[in-house]
N, CA, C, O and the ligand as a Tripos MOL2 file, in Angstrom:
@<TRIPOS>MOLECULE
protein
  249   247    63     0     0
PROTEIN
NO_CHARGES

@<TRIPOS>ATOM
      1 N         140.6330  132.3210  -10.2210 N.3       1 MET1
      2 CA        139.6720  132.5010   -9.1370 C.3       1 MET1
      3 C         138.3460  132.9900   -9.7070 C.2       1 MET1
      4 O         138.2950  133.9110  -10.5210 O.2       1 MET1
      5 N         137.2770  132.3450   -9.2550 N.am      2 ASN2
      6 CA        135.9500  132.6860   -9.7530 C.3       2 ASN2
      7 C         135.0120  132.8890   -8.5650 C.2       2 ASN2
      8 O         134.7230  131.9520   -7.8210 O.2       2 ASN2
      9 N         134.5500  134.1010   -8.4010 N.am      3 LEU3
     10 CA        133.7310  134.4170   -7.2430 C.3       3 LEU3
     11 C         132.2430  134.2550   -7.5660 C.2       3 LEU3
     12 O         131.7490  134.7310   -8.5880 O.2       3 LEU3
     13 N         131.5510  133.5670   -6.6580 N.am      4 VAL4
     14 CA        130.1200  133.3260   -6.8150 C.3       4 VAL4
     15 C         129.4010  133.9570   -5.6260 C.2       4 VAL4
     16 O         129.8020  133.7730   -4.4760 O.2       4 VAL4
     17 N         128.3530  134.6880   -5.9100 N.am      5 GLU5
     18 CA        127.5730  135.2960   -4.8260 C.3       5 GLU5
     19 C         126.5790  134.2970   -4.2590 C.2       5 GLU5
     20 O         125.8270  133.6640   -5.0010 O.2       5 GLU5
     21 N         126.5790  134.1580   -2.9200 N.am      6 LYS6
     22 CA        125.5920  133.3150   -2.2560 C.3       6 LYS6
     23 C         124.9290  134.1110   -1.1410 C.2       6 LYS6
     24 O         125.5580  134.9500   -0.4960 O.2       6 LYS6
     25 N         123.6590  133.8340   -0.9290 N.am      7 ASN7
     26 CA        122.9140  134.5490    0.1050 C.3       7 ASN7
     27 C         122.6430  133.6360    1.2890 C.2       7 ASN7
     28 O         122.3800  132.4440    1.1270 O.2       7 ASN7
     29 N         122.7110  134.2170    2.4870 N.am      8 SER8
     30 CA        122.3550  133.4880    3.6840 C.3       8 SER8
     31 C         121.8410  134.4860    4.7110 C.2       8 SER8
     32 O         121.5120  135.6250    4.3810 O.2       8 SER8
     33 N         121.7760  134.0400    5.9590 N.am      9 PHE9
     34 CA        121.2700  134.9070    7.0190 C.3       9 PHE9
     35 C         122.2370  134.8870    8.1970 C.2       9 PHE9
     36 O         122.8680  133.8700    8.4840 O.2       9 PHE9
     37 N         122.3410  136.0170    8.8670 N.am     10 CYS10
     38 CA        123.1450  136.0780   10.0790 C.3      10 CYS10
     39 C         122.4950  135.2100   11.1520 C.2      10 CYS10
     40 O         121.2940  135.3360   11.3920 O.2      10 CYS10
     41 N         123.2760  134.3120   11.8170 N.am     11 PRO11
     42 CA        122.6870  133.4510   12.8510 C.3      11 PRO11
     43 C         122.3190  134.2080   14.1230 C.2      11 PRO11
     44 O         121.5940  133.6780   14.9650 O.2      11 PRO11
     45 N         122.7960  135.4110   14.2720 N.am     12 TYR12
     46 CA        122.5130  136.1860   15.4830 C.3      12 TYR12
     47 C         121.2990  137.0870   15.2960 C.2      12 TYR12
     48 O         120.3530  137.0230   16.0810 O.2      12 TYR12
     49 N         121.3200  137.9300   14.2570 N.am     13 CYS13
     50 CA        120.2650  138.9380   14.1200 C.3      13 CYS13
     51 C         119.3090  138.6320   12.9660 C.2      13 CYS13
     52 O         118.3000  139.3190   12.8080 O.2      13 CYS13
     53 N         119.6120  137.6110   12.1580 N.am     14 GLY14
     54 CA        118.7030  137.2080   11.1060 C.3      14 GLY14
     55 C         118.7270  138.0730    9.8570 C.2      14 GLY14
     56 O         117.9150  137.8800    8.9520 O.2      14 GLY14
     57 N         119.6510  139.0230    9.8000 N.am     15 GLU15
     58 CA        119.7480  139.8800    8.6180 C.3      15 GLU15
     59 C         120.2490  139.0670    7.4230 C.2      15 GLU15
     60 O         121.1320  138.2240    7.5750 O.2      15 GLU15
     61 N         119.6930  139.3140    6.2390 N.am     16 PRO16
     62 CA        120.2390  138.6590    5.0490 C.3      16 PRO16
     63 C         121.6620  139.1350    4.7720 C.2      16 PRO16
     64 O         121.9620  140.3250    4.8700 O.2      16 PRO16
     65 N         122.5260  138.1970    4.4280 N.am     17 ILE17
     66 CA        123.9120  138.5480    4.1020 C.3      17 ILE17
     67 C         124.2460  137.9690    2.7330 C.2      17 ILE17
     68 O         123.6870  136.9530    2.3210 O.2      17 ILE17
     69 N         125.1540  138.6220    2.0410 N.am     18 THR18
     70 CA        125.6380  138.1290    0.7610 C.3      18 THR18
     71 C         127.1140  137.8190    0.9050 C.2      18 THR18
     72 O         127.8970  138.6720    1.3220 O.2      18 THR18
     73 N         127.4930  136.5960    0.5580 N.am     19 LEU19
     74 CA        128.8850  136.1840    0.6690 C.3      19 LEU19
     75 C         129.4430  135.9280   -0.7190 C.2      19 LEU19
     76 O         128.7560  135.3920   -1.5890 O.2      19 LEU19
     77 N         130.6970  136.3160   -0.9180 N.am     20 LEU20
     78 CA        131.3770  136.0130   -2.1720 C.3      20 LEU20
     79 C         132.2400  134.7780   -1.9530 C.2      20 LEU20
     80 O         133.1790  134.8010   -1.1570 O.2      20 LEU20
     81 N         131.9230  133.7110   -2.6560 N.am     21 ILE21
     82 CA        132.6020  132.4350   -2.4910 C.3      21 ILE21
     83 C         133.5680  132.2210   -3.6620 C.2      21 ILE21
     84 O         133.2100  132.3960   -4.8270 O.2      21 ILE21
     85 N         134.7830  131.8420   -3.3210 N.am     22 ASP22
     86 CA        135.7460  131.4670   -4.3510 C.3      22 ASP22
     87 C         135.4890  130.0100   -4.7310 C.2      22 ASP22
     88 O         135.8130  129.1030   -3.9650 O.2      22 ASP22
     89 N         134.9130  129.7860   -5.8970 N.am     23 SER23
     90 CA        134.4900  128.4400   -6.2750 C.3      23 SER23
     91 C         135.6440  127.5450   -6.7160 C.2      23 SER23
     92 O         135.4210  126.3840   -7.0590 O.2      23 SER23
     93 N         136.8650  128.0570   -6.7130 N.am     24 SER24
     94 CA        138.0120  127.2120   -7.0490 C.3      24 SER24
     95 C         138.5200  126.4400   -5.8330 C.2      24 SER24
     96 O         139.3610  125.5510   -5.9660 O.2      24 SER24
     97 N         138.0080  126.7790   -4.6510 N.am     25 LEU25
     98 CA        138.3920  126.0680   -3.4320 C.3      25 LEU25
     99 C         137.2360  125.1750   -2.9970 C.2      25 LEU25
    100 O         136.1110  125.6540   -2.8490 O.2      25 LEU25
    101 N         137.4950  123.8750   -2.7890 N.am     26 SER26
    102 CA        136.3850  122.9610   -2.5180 C.3      26 SER26
    103 C         135.8870  123.0520   -1.0880 C.2      26 SER26
    104 O         134.6960  122.8620   -0.8380 O.2      26 SER26
    105 N         136.7780  123.3400   -0.1400 N.am     27 GLU27
    106 CA        136.3630  123.4390    1.2560 C.3      27 GLU27
    107 C         136.9190  124.7150    1.8480 C.2      27 GLU27
    108 O         138.1060  125.0120    1.7160 O.2      27 GLU27
    109 N         136.0590  125.4600    2.4970 N.am     28 GLN28
    110 CA        136.5260  126.6990    3.1150 C.3      28 GLN28
    111 C         135.8760  126.8670    4.4810 C.2      28 GLN28
    112 O         134.7160  126.5120    4.6900 O.2      28 GLN28
    113 N         136.6470  127.4110    5.3930 N.am     29 ASN29
    114 CA        136.1740  127.7200    6.7370 C.3      29 ASN29
    115 C         136.7090  129.0720    7.1150 C.2      29 ASN29
    116 O         137.9220  129.2790    7.0880 O.2      29 ASN29
    117 N         135.8630  129.9830    7.4610 N.am     30 TYR30
    118 CA        136.3800  131.2590    7.9100 C.3      30 TYR30
    119 C         135.3510  131.9680    8.7860 C.2      30 TYR30
    120 O         134.1940  131.5590    8.8840 O.2      30 TYR30
    121 N         135.8070  133.0270    9.4060 N.am     31 VAL31
    122 CA        134.9500  133.8010   10.2920 C.3      31 VAL31
    123 C         134.8080  135.1930    9.7030 C.2      31 VAL31
    124 O         135.7890  135.8280    9.3170 O.2      31 VAL31
    125 N         133.5510  135.6580    9.6430 N.am     32 GLU32
    126 CA        133.3060  136.9870    9.1140 C.3      32 GLU32
    127 C         132.3450  137.7100   10.0530 C.2      32 GLU32
    128 O         131.3670  137.1260   10.5180 O.2      32 GLU32
    129 N         132.6210  138.9620   10.3240 N.am     33 ASP33
    130 CA        131.7450  139.7260   11.2120 C.3      33 ASP33
    131 C         130.5080  140.1830   10.4510 C.2      33 ASP33
    132 O         130.5930  140.6390    9.3110 O.2      33 ASP33
    133 N         129.3480  140.0510   11.1080 N.am     34 CYS34
    134 CA        128.1070  140.5460   10.5180 C.3      34 CYS34
    135 C         128.1790  142.0640   10.3890 C.2      34 CYS34
    136 O         128.6120  142.7600   11.3080 O.2      34 CYS34
    137 N         127.7470  142.5650    9.2340 N.am     35 GLU35
    138 CA        127.7840  144.0210    9.0170 C.3      35 GLU35
    139 C         126.7810  144.7560    9.8900 C.2      35 GLU35
    140 O         126.9470  145.9440   10.1650 O.2      35 GLU35
    141 N         125.7320  144.0470   10.3300 N.am     36 VAL36
    142 CA        124.6710  144.7040   11.0910 C.3      36 VAL36
    143 C         124.9430  144.6390   12.5960 C.2      36 VAL36
    144 O         124.9460  145.6710   13.2680 O.2      36 VAL36
    145 N         125.1770  143.4140   13.1390 N.am     37 CYS37
    146 CA        125.3550  143.2810   14.5860 C.3      37 CYS37
    147 C         126.8110  143.0870   14.9860 C.2      37 CYS37
    148 O         127.1230  143.0520   16.1760 O.2      37 CYS37
    149 N         127.7070  142.9610   14.0090 N.am     38 CYS38
    150 CA        129.1640  142.8830   14.2330 C.3      38 CYS38
    151 C         129.6060  141.6410   14.9980 C.2      38 CYS38
    152 O         130.7230  141.6000   15.5140 O.2      38 CYS38
    153 N         128.7450  140.6290   15.0780 N.am     39 LYS39
    154 CA        129.1600  139.4000   15.7510 C.3      39 LYS39
    155 C         129.8340  138.4550   14.7510 C.2      39 LYS39
    156 O         129.5360  138.4870   13.5580 O.2      39 LYS39
    157 N         130.7520  137.6070   15.2570 N.am     40 PRO40
    158 CA        131.4950  136.7310   14.3360 C.3      40 PRO40
    159 C         130.6750  135.5340   13.8790 C.2      40 PRO40
    160 O         130.2470  134.7160   14.6930 O.2      40 PRO40
    161 N         130.4590  135.4390   12.5750 N.am     41 MET41
    162 CA        129.7460  134.3110   11.9870 C.3      41 MET41
    163 C         130.7780  133.3030   11.4900 C.2      41 MET41
    164 O         131.7260  133.6550   10.7880 O.2      41 MET41
    165 N         130.5700  132.0270   11.8710 N.am     42 VAL42
    166 CA        131.4560  130.9650   11.4070 C.3      42 VAL42
    167 C         130.8770  130.4100   10.1100 C.2      42 VAL42
    168 O         129.7670  129.8760   10.0920 O.2      42 VAL42
    169 N         131.6340  130.5400    9.0350 N.am     43 ILE43
    170 CA        131.1260  130.2010    7.7080 C.3      43 ILE43
    171 C         131.8610  128.9830    7.1740 C.2      43 ILE43
    172 O         133.0900  128.9650    7.0960 O.2      43 ILE43
    173 N         131.0840  127.9560    6.8040 N.am     44 GLN44
    174 CA        131.6500  126.7550    6.2110 C.3      44 GLN44
    175 C         131.0900  126.6290    4.8010 C.2      44 GLN44
    176 O         129.8830  126.7410    4.5850 O.2      44 GLN44
    177 N         131.9790  126.3940    3.8500 N.am     45 VAL45
    178 CA        131.5730  126.3250    2.4590 C.3      45 VAL45
    179 C         132.0820  125.0180    1.8600 C.2      45 VAL45
    180 O         133.2500  124.6610    2.0180 O.2      45 VAL45
    181 N         131.1900  124.3130    1.1710 N.am     46 SER46
    182 CA        131.5920  123.1510    0.3820 C.3      46 SER46
    183 C         131.2140  123.4220   -1.0640 C.2      46 SER46
    184 O         130.0460  123.6470   -1.3790 O.2      46 SER46
    185 N         132.2080  123.3990   -1.9370 N.am     47 VAL47
    186 CA        131.9660  123.6740   -3.3570 C.3      47 VAL47
    187 C         132.0590  122.3650   -4.1290 C.2      47 VAL47
    188 O         133.1050  121.7160   -4.1340 O.2      47 VAL47
    189 N         130.9690  121.9760   -4.7810 N.am     48 PHE48
    190 CA        130.9680  120.7900   -5.6290 C.3      48 PHE48
    191 C         131.1480  121.2090   -7.0780 C.2      48 PHE48
    192 O         132.0760  120.7640   -7.7540 O.2      48 PHE48
    193 N         130.2480  122.0720   -7.5490 N.am     49 THR49
    194 CA        130.4310  122.7450   -8.8180 C.3      49 THR49
    195 C         130.0430  124.2050   -8.5800 C.2      49 THR49
    196 O         129.5810  124.5590   -7.4950 O.2      49 THR49
    197 N         130.2310  125.0360   -9.5830 N.am     50 GLU50
    198 CA        129.8870  126.4410   -9.4290 C.3      50 GLU50
    199 C         128.4010  126.6470   -9.1070 C.2      50 GLU50
    200 O         128.0260  127.6130   -8.4420 O.2      50 GLU50
    201 N         127.5690  125.7250   -9.5880 N.am     51 ASP51
    202 CA        126.1330  125.8360   -9.3360 C.3      51 ASP51
    203 C         125.6930  125.0350   -8.1230 C.2      51 ASP51
    204 O         124.5190  125.0570   -7.7550 O.2      51 ASP51
    205 N         126.6110  124.3410   -7.5100 N.am     52 ASP52
    206 CA        126.2700  123.4760   -6.3800 C.3      52 ASP52
    207 C         127.2120  123.7890   -5.2200 C.2      52 ASP52
    208 O         128.2230  123.1180   -5.0120 O.2      52 ASP52
    209 N         126.8500  124.8200   -4.4810 N.am     53 ILE53
    210 CA        127.6740  125.2800   -3.3670 C.3      53 ILE53
    211 C         126.8350  125.2290   -2.0990 C.2      53 ILE53
    212 O         125.7750  125.8480   -2.0100 O.2      53 ILE53
    213 N         127.3330  124.4740   -1.1150 N.am     54 ILE54
    214 CA        126.6290  124.3470    0.1630 C.3      54 ILE54
    215 C         127.2470  125.3260    1.1470 C.2      54 ILE54
    216 O         128.4590  125.3410    1.3650 O.2      54 ILE54
    217 N         126.3910  126.1310    1.7280 N.am     55 LEU55
    218 CA        126.8310  127.1780    2.6330 C.3      55 LEU55
    219 C         126.2360  126.9150    4.0110 C.2      55 LEU55
    220 O         125.0360  126.6720    4.1370 O.2      55 LEU55
    221 N         127.0720  126.9640    5.0390 N.am     56 ASP56
    222 CA        126.5950  126.7710    6.4070 C.3      56 ASP56
    223 C         127.1050  127.9340    7.2550 C.2      56 ASP56
    224 O         128.3110  128.0940    7.4410 O.2      56 ASP56
    225 N         126.1950  128.7270    7.7580 N.am     57 VAL57
    226 CA        126.5700  129.8840    8.5760 C.3      57 VAL57
    227 C         126.0800  129.6400    9.9990 C.2      57 VAL57
    228 O         124.8830  129.4790   10.2360 O.2      57 VAL57
    229 N         127.0150  129.6160   10.9350 N.am     58 LYS58
    230 CA        126.6720  129.3070   12.3230 C.3      58 LYS58
    231 C         127.1560  130.4260   13.2280 C.2      58 LYS58
    232 O         127.9870  131.2500   12.8460 O.2      58 LYS58
    233 N         126.6120  130.4320   14.4440 N.am     59 SER59
    234 CA        127.1480  131.3250   15.4550 C.3      59 SER59
    235 C         128.4040  130.6930   16.0470 C.2      59 SER59
    236 O         128.6170  129.4870   15.9260 O.2      59 SER59
    237 N         129.2290  131.5120   16.6830 N.am     60 GLU60
    238 CA        130.5080  131.0460   17.1930 C.3      60 GLU60
    239 C         130.3520  129.9860   18.2700 C.2      60 GLU60
    240 O         131.2550  129.1720   18.4670 O.2      60 GLU60
    241 N         129.2310  129.9780   18.9660 N.am     61 ASN61
    242 CA        129.0550  129.0760   20.1030 C.3      61 ASN61
    243 C         128.4770  127.7210   19.7220 C.2      61 ASN61
    244 O         128.3660  126.8470   20.5820 O.2      61 ASN61
    245 N         128.1100  127.5200   18.4760 N.am     62 ASP62
    246 CA        127.5300  126.2480   18.0490 C.3      62 ASP62
    247 C         128.5600  125.1320   18.0230 C.2      62 ASP62
    248 O         128.2290  123.9950   17.6840 O.2      62 ASP62
    249 ZN        124.0020  139.9980   12.5260 Zn       63 ZN63
@<TRIPOS>BOND
     1     1     2 1
     2     2     3 1
     3     3     4 2
     4     3     5 am
     5     5     6 1
     6     6     7 1
     7     7     8 2
     8     7     9 am
     9     9    10 1
    10    10    11 1
    11    11    12 2
    12    11    13 am
    13    13    14 1
    14    14    15 1
    15    15    16 2
    16    15    17 am
    17    17    18 1
    18    18    19 1
    19    19    20 2
    20    19    21 am
    21    21    22 1
    22    22    23 1
    23    23    24 2
    24    23    25 am
    25    25    26 1
    26    26    27 1
    27    27    28 2
    28    27    29 am
    29    29    30 1
    30    30    31 1
    31    31    32 2
    32    31    33 am
    33    33    34 1
    34    34    35 1
    35    35    36 2
    36    35    37 am
    37    37    38 1
    38    38    39 1
    39    39    40 2
    40    39    41 am
    41    41    42 1
    42    42    43 1
    43    43    44 2
    44    43    45 am
    45    45    46 1
    46    46    47 1
    47    47    48 2
    48    47    49 am
    49    49    50 1
    50    50    51 1
    51    51    52 2
    52    51    53 am
    53    53    54 1
    54    54    55 1
    55    55    56 2
    56    55    57 am
    57    57    58 1
    58    58    59 1
    59    59    60 2
    60    59    61 am
    61    61    62 1
    62    62    63 1
    63    63    64 2
    64    63    65 am
    65    65    66 1
    66    66    67 1
    67    67    68 2
    68    67    69 am
    69    69    70 1
    70    70    71 1
    71    71    72 2
    72    71    73 am
    73    73    74 1
    74    74    75 1
    75    75    76 2
    76    75    77 am
    77    77    78 1
    78    78    79 1
    79    79    80 2
    80    79    81 am
    81    81    82 1
    82    82    83 1
    83    83    84 2
    84    83    85 am
    85    85    86 1
    86    86    87 1
    87    87    88 2
    88    87    89 am
    89    89    90 1
    90    90    91 1
    91    91    92 2
    92    91    93 am
    93    93    94 1
    94    94    95 1
    95    95    96 2
    96    95    97 am
    97    97    98 1
    98    98    99 1
    99    99   100 2
   100    99   101 am
   101   101   102 1
   102   102   103 1
   103   103   104 2
   104   103   105 am
   105   105   106 1
   106   106   107 1
   107   107   108 2
   108   107   109 am
   109   109   110 1
   110   110   111 1
   111   111   112 2
   112   111   113 am
   113   113   114 1
   114   114   115 1
   115   115   116 2
   116   115   117 am
   117   117   118 1
   118   118   119 1
   119   119   120 2
   120   119   121 am
   121   121   122 1
   122   122   123 1
   123   123   124 2
   124   123   125 am
   125   125   126 1
   126   126   127 1
   127   127   128 2
   128   127   129 am
   129   129   130 1
   130   130   131 1
   131   131   132 2
   132   131   133 am
   133   133   134 1
   134   134   135 1
   135   135   136 2
   136   135   137 am
   137   137   138 1
   138   138   139 1
   139   139   140 2
   140   139   141 am
   141   141   142 1
   142   142   143 1
   143   143   144 2
   144   143   145 am
   145   145   146 1
   146   146   147 1
   147   147   148 2
   148   147   149 am
   149   149   150 1
   150   150   151 1
   151   151   152 2
   152   151   153 am
   153   153   154 1
   154   154   155 1
   155   155   156 2
   156   155   157 am
   157   157   158 1
   158   158   159 1
   159   159   160 2
   160   159   161 am
   161   161   162 1
   162   162   163 1
   163   163   164 2
   164   163   165 am
   165   165   166 1
   166   166   167 1
   167   167   168 2
   168   167   169 am
   169   169   170 1
   170   170   171 1
   171   171   172 2
   172   171   173 am
   173   173   174 1
   174   174   175 1
   175   175   176 2
   176   175   177 am
   177   177   178 1
   178   178   179 1
   179   179   180 2
   180   179   181 am
   181   181   182 1
   182   182   183 1
   183   183   184 2
   184   183   185 am
   185   185   186 1
   186   186   187 1
   187   187   188 2
   188   187   189 am
   189   189   190 1
   190   190   191 1
   191   191   192 2
   192   191   193 am
   193   193   194 1
   194   194   195 1
   195   195   196 2
   196   195   197 am
   197   197   198 1
   198   198   199 1
   199   199   200 2
   200   199   201 am
   201   201   202 1
   202   202   203 1
   203   203   204 2
   204   203   205 am
   205   205   206 1
   206   206   207 1
   207   207   208 2
   208   207   209 am
   209   209   210 1
   210   210   211 1
   211   211   212 2
   212   211   213 am
   213   213   214 1
   214   214   215 1
   215   215   216 2
   216   215   217 am
   217   217   218 1
   218   218   219 1
   219   219   220 2
   220   219   221 am
   221   221   222 1
   222   222   223 1
   223   223   224 2
   224   223   225 am
   225   225   226 1
   226   226   227 1
   227   227   228 2
   228   227   229 am
   229   229   230 1
   230   230   231 1
   231   231   232 2
   232   231   233 am
   233   233   234 1
   234   234   235 1
   235   235   236 2
   236   235   237 am
   237   237   238 1
   238   238   239 1
   239   239   240 2
   240   239   241 am
   241   241   242 1
   242   242   243 1
   243   243   244 2
   244   243   245 am
   245   245   246 1
   246   246   247 1
   247   247   248 2
@<TRIPOS>SUBSTRUCTURE
     1 MET1         2 RESIDUE 1 A MET
     2 ASN2         6 RESIDUE 1 A ASN
     3 LEU3        10 RESIDUE 1 A LEU
     4 VAL4        14 RESIDUE 1 A VAL
     5 GLU5        18 RESIDUE 1 A GLU
     6 LYS6        22 RESIDUE 1 A LYS
     7 ASN7        26 RESIDUE 1 A ASN
     8 SER8        30 RESIDUE 1 A SER
     9 PHE9        34 RESIDUE 1 A PHE
    10 CYS10       38 RESIDUE 1 A CYS
    11 PRO11       42 RESIDUE 1 A PRO
    12 TYR12       46 RESIDUE 1 A TYR
    13 CYS13       50 RESIDUE 1 A CYS
    14 GLY14       54 RESIDUE 1 A GLY
    15 GLU15       58 RESIDUE 1 A GLU
    16 PRO16       62 RESIDUE 1 A PRO
    17 ILE17       66 RESIDUE 1 A ILE
    18 THR18       70 RESIDUE 1 A THR
    19 LEU19       74 RESIDUE 1 A LEU
    20 LEU20       78 RESIDUE 1 A LEU
    21 ILE21       82 RESIDUE 1 A ILE
    22 ASP22       86 RESIDUE 1 A ASP
    23 SER23       90 RESIDUE 1 A SER
    24 SER24       94 RESIDUE 1 A SER
    25 LEU25       98 RESIDUE 1 A LEU
    26 SER26      102 RESIDUE 1 A SER
    27 GLU27      106 RESIDUE 1 A GLU
    28 GLN28      110 RESIDUE 1 A GLN
    29 ASN29      114 RESIDUE 1 A ASN
    30 TYR30      118 RESIDUE 1 A TYR
    31 VAL31      122 RESIDUE 1 A VAL
    32 GLU32      126 RESIDUE 1 A GLU
    33 ASP33      130 RESIDUE 1 A ASP
    34 CYS34      134 RESIDUE 1 A CYS
    35 GLU35      138 RESIDUE 1 A GLU
    36 VAL36      142 RESIDUE 1 A VAL
    37 CYS37      146 RESIDUE 1 A CYS
    38 CYS38      150 RESIDUE 1 A CYS
    39 LYS39      154 RESIDUE 1 A LYS
    40 PRO40      158 RESIDUE 1 A PRO
    41 MET41      162 RESIDUE 1 A MET
    42 VAL42      166 RESIDUE 1 A VAL
    43 ILE43      170 RESIDUE 1 A ILE
    44 GLN44      174 RESIDUE 1 A GLN
    45 VAL45      178 RESIDUE 1 A VAL
    46 SER46      182 RESIDUE 1 A SER
    47 VAL47      186 RESIDUE 1 A VAL
    48 PHE48      190 RESIDUE 1 A PHE
    49 THR49      194 RESIDUE 1 A THR
    50 GLU50      198 RESIDUE 1 A GLU
    51 ASP51      202 RESIDUE 1 A ASP
    52 ASP52      206 RESIDUE 1 A ASP
    53 ILE53      210 RESIDUE 1 A ILE
    54 ILE54      214 RESIDUE 1 A ILE
    55 LEU55      218 RESIDUE 1 A LEU
    56 ASP56      222 RESIDUE 1 A ASP
    57 VAL57      226 RESIDUE 1 A VAL
    58 LYS58      230 RESIDUE 1 A LYS
    59 SER59      234 RESIDUE 1 A SER
    60 GLU60      238 RESIDUE 1 A GLU
    61 ASN61      242 RESIDUE 1 A ASN
    62 ASP62      246 RESIDUE 1 A ASP
    63 ZN63       249 GROUP 0 **** ****
């Protein structure tokens, strides 16, 4: 397992967030609560290579 740090923003409050992505998994979907506003962020990750990771952070209602 190799964890890669990626930065994004909370879709609710706009706070910058840092996510640790396991780059050994090519597709990931999970829900994580924002540390600032505590709302559930739906996180979709596509890993192509360790340097090529697409991150999509959405609100639960999207
Ligand atoms: Zn937030």
